[in-house]
C-alpha positions as semicolon CSV with decimal commas, in nm:
position;residue;x (nm);y (nm);z (nm)
1;X;-0,455;3,070;-0,525
2;X;-0,185;2,801;-0,379
3;X;-0,133;2,451;-0,526
4;X;-0,012;2,113;-0,383
5;X;0,329;2,075;-0,347
6;X;0,328;1,708;-0,444
7;X;0,105;1,687;-0,749
8;X;0,030;2,040;-0,810
9;X;-0,343;2,023;-0,793
10;X;-0,542;2,314;-0,673
11;X;-0,819;2,151;-0,506
12;X;-0,860;2,180;-0,146
13;X;-0,501;2,246;-0,056
14;X;-0,424;2,287;0,309
15;X;-0,129;2,226;0,533
16;X;-0,002;1,900;0,606
17;X;0,212;1,863;0,935
18;X;0,471;1,584;0,856
19;X;0,460;1,299;1,131
20;X;0,819;1,266;1,303
21;X;0,919;1,590;1,154
22;X;0,738;1,837;1,350
23;X;0,945;2,148;1,201
24;X;0,833;2,044;0,847
25;X;0,493;2,065;0,670
26;X;0,384;2,059;0,309
27;X;0,085;2,225;0,104
28;X;-0,095;1,923;0,028
29;X;-0,439;1,853;-0,163
30;X;-0,726;1,661;-0,033
31;X;-0,645;1,388;-0,260
32;X;-0,284;1,357;-0,157
33;X;-0,376;1,391;0,219
34;X;-0,633;1,118;0,200
35;X;-0,365;0,873;0,047
36;X;-0,076;0,974;0,277
37;X;-0,297;0,908;0,594
38;X;-0,469;0,594;0,452
39;X;-0,343;0,218;0,524
40;X;-0,469;0,133;0,190
41;X;-0,242;0,082;-0,121
42;X;-0,151;0,402;-0,288
43;X;-0,303;0,506;-0,620
44;X;0,024;0,430;-0,834
45;X;-0,095;0,650;-1,083
46;X;-0,144;0,971;-0,913
47;X;0,186;0,942;-0,763
48;X;0,379;0,948;-1,080
49;X;0,406;1,320;-0,985
50;X;0,690;1,235;-0,741
51;X;0,910;1,200;-1,040
52;X;0,891;1,565;-1,079
53;X;0,841;1,672;-0,722
54;X;1,084;1,484;-0,522
55;X;1,360;1,739;-0,699
56;X;1,236;2,026;-0,493
57;X;1,456;2,211;-0,223
58;X;1,148;2,216;0,013
59;X;1,234;1,979;0,314
60;X;0,911;1,851;0,383
61;X;0,838;1,809;0,015
62;X;1,159;1,555;-0,001
63;X;1,047;1,369;0,330
64;X;0,691;1,307;0,211
65;X;0,845;1,214;-0,154
66;X;1,101;0,956;0,030
67;X;0,807;0,810;0,244
68;X;0,569;0,766;-0,034
69;X;0,835;0,632;-0,316
70;X;0,921;0,409;-0,025
71;X;0,567;0,275;0,004
72;X;0,521;0,221;-0,347
73;X;0,822;0,028;-0,385
74;X;0,680;-0,192;-0,122
75;X;0,368;-0,228;-0,333
76;X;0,621;-0,356;-0,599
77;X;0,630;-0,035;-0,818
78;X;0,962;-0,050;-0,998
79;X;0,948;0,288;-1,112
80;X;0,922;0,396;-0,754
81;X;1,245;0,199;-0,658
82;X;1,414;0,346;-0,937
83;X;1,302;0,702;-0,839
84;X;1,409;0,633;-0,470
85;X;1,742;0,515;-0,556
86;X;1,813;0,829;-0,758
87;X;1,684;1,068;-0,466
88;X;1,963;1,215;-0,249
89;X;1,858;1,350;0,090
90;X;2,100;1,545;0,319
91;X;2,164;1,320;0,626
92;X;1,930;1,511;0,874
93;X;1,658;1,501;0,618
94;X;1,690;1,139;0,550
95;X;1,705;1,055;0,909
96;X;1,351;1,273;0,954
97;X;1,225;1,061;0,663
98;X;1,315;0,736;0,803
99;X;1,182;0,831;1,172
100;X;0,827;0,767;1,081
101;X;0,919;0,442;0,891
102;X;1,098;0,310;1,193
103;X;0,780;0,337;1,381
104;X;0,522;0,219;1,119
105;X;0,742;-0,104;1,071
106;X;0,729;-0,144;1,440
107;X;0,329;-0,126;1,421
108;X;0,347;-0,343;1,097
109;X;0,532;-0,629;1,272
110;X;0,240;-0,655;1,514
111;X;-0,031;-0,690;1,242
112;X;-0,165;-0,984;1,083
113;X;-0,027;-1,073;0,768
114;X;-0,211;-1,306;0,520
115;X;0,027;-1,474;0,315
116;X;-0,036;-1,722;0,015
117;X;0,119;-2,064;-0,045
118;X;0,434;-1,902;-0,184
119;X;0,477;-1,651;0,076
120;X;0,339;-1,365;-0,105
121;X;0,171;-1,120;0,112
122;X;-0,213;-1,093;0,033
123;X;-0,399;-0,762;0,044
124;X;-0,806;-0,703;0,029
125;X;-0,911;-0,655;-0,325
126;X;-0,631;-0,890;-0,455
127;X;-0,706;-1,177;-0,711
128;X;-0,594;-1,511;-0,614
129;X;-0,601;-1,871;-0,788
130;X;-0,683;-2,181;-0,611
131;X;-0,410;-2,451;-0,631
132;X;-0,605;-2,705;-0,509
133;X;-0,988;-2,840;-0,575
134;X;-1,180;-2,774;-0,255
135;X;-1,473;-2,922;-0,129
136;X;-1,728;-2,618;-0,020
137;X;-1,899;-2,736;0,303
138;X;-2,242;-2,653;0,311
139;X;-2,265;-2,535;-0,059
140;X;-2,239;-2,868;-0,224
141;X;-1,981;-2,801;-0,481
142;X;-1,613;-2,841;-0,555
143;X;-1,400;-2,510;-0,617
144;X;-1,159;-2,650;-0,907
145;X;-0,798;-2,586;-0,891
146;X;-0,718;-2,285;-1,111
147;X;-1,031;-2,101;-1,052
148;X;-0,981;-1,724;-1,002
149;X;-1,106;-1,545;-0,701
150;X;-1,125;-1,172;-0,769
151;X;-1,141;-0,894;-0,504
152;X;-1,054;-1,114;-0,210
153;X;-1,121;-0,991;0,174
154;X;-0,892;-1,057;0,466
155;X;-1,030;-1,192;0,794
156;X;-0,916;-0,925;1,048
157;X;-0,878;-1,221;1,344
158;X;-0,731;-1,493;1,157
159;X;-0,425;-1,465;0,908
160;X;-0,496;-1,794;0,759
161;X;-0,850;-1,737;0,641
162;X;-0,954;-1,494;0,332
163;X;-1,291;-1,440;0,176
164;X;-1,418;-1,444;-0,175
165;X;-1,681;-1,547;-0,402
166;X;-1,671;-1,861;-0,581
167;X;-1,972;-1,983;-0,822
168;X;-2,176;-1,685;-0,681
169;X;-2,137;-1,799;-0,314
170;X;-1,882;-1,627;-0,058
171;X;-1,681;-1,869;0,077
172;X;-1,383;-1,860;0,342
173;X;-1,044;-2,000;0,202
174;X;-0,745;-2,084;0,381
175;X;-0,436;-1,903;0,240
176;X;-0,264;-2,220;0,195
177;X;-0,446;-2,316;-0,081
178;X;-0,423;-2,011;-0,299
179;X;-0,145;-1,798;-0,471
180;X;-0,156;-1,438;-0,587
181;X;-0,189;-1,376;-0,928
């Protein structure tokens, strides 16, 4: 029975071809593959396994560890940044690891970015706090400054709009009136 080269799970392990490094692959479980291929934020607790697997001599695992640690660092995970700084890769392996990162950053530049009043990037599911009293049109109430809005959703067509539930009603809020908490 084979195990995942990233987290050592034996659940539904199969070969994952590494994008941008066609000569490399890893044996990865279903959970790892699902997160690797998702655009959603990574499950931080699952990826603590990278502290061990990043030291393997396998080139494919090194590439995936570098890419995942880079994504986790972008999510603000200090432990991932520390691990990334301690990870040494040969120049050719590092070039392969960065090849997909360059392509995906070009795609990210084209995507809408929802930012709060302080310039922090907002993601679906975040909690924000209102920085101003807002009159909610059509609902007949005022959303007070300091109100926490949990589990926001992002408008896919307008980077200035988010949606959230205040006083039991789903409302649209302008990003300039919130700060990420």
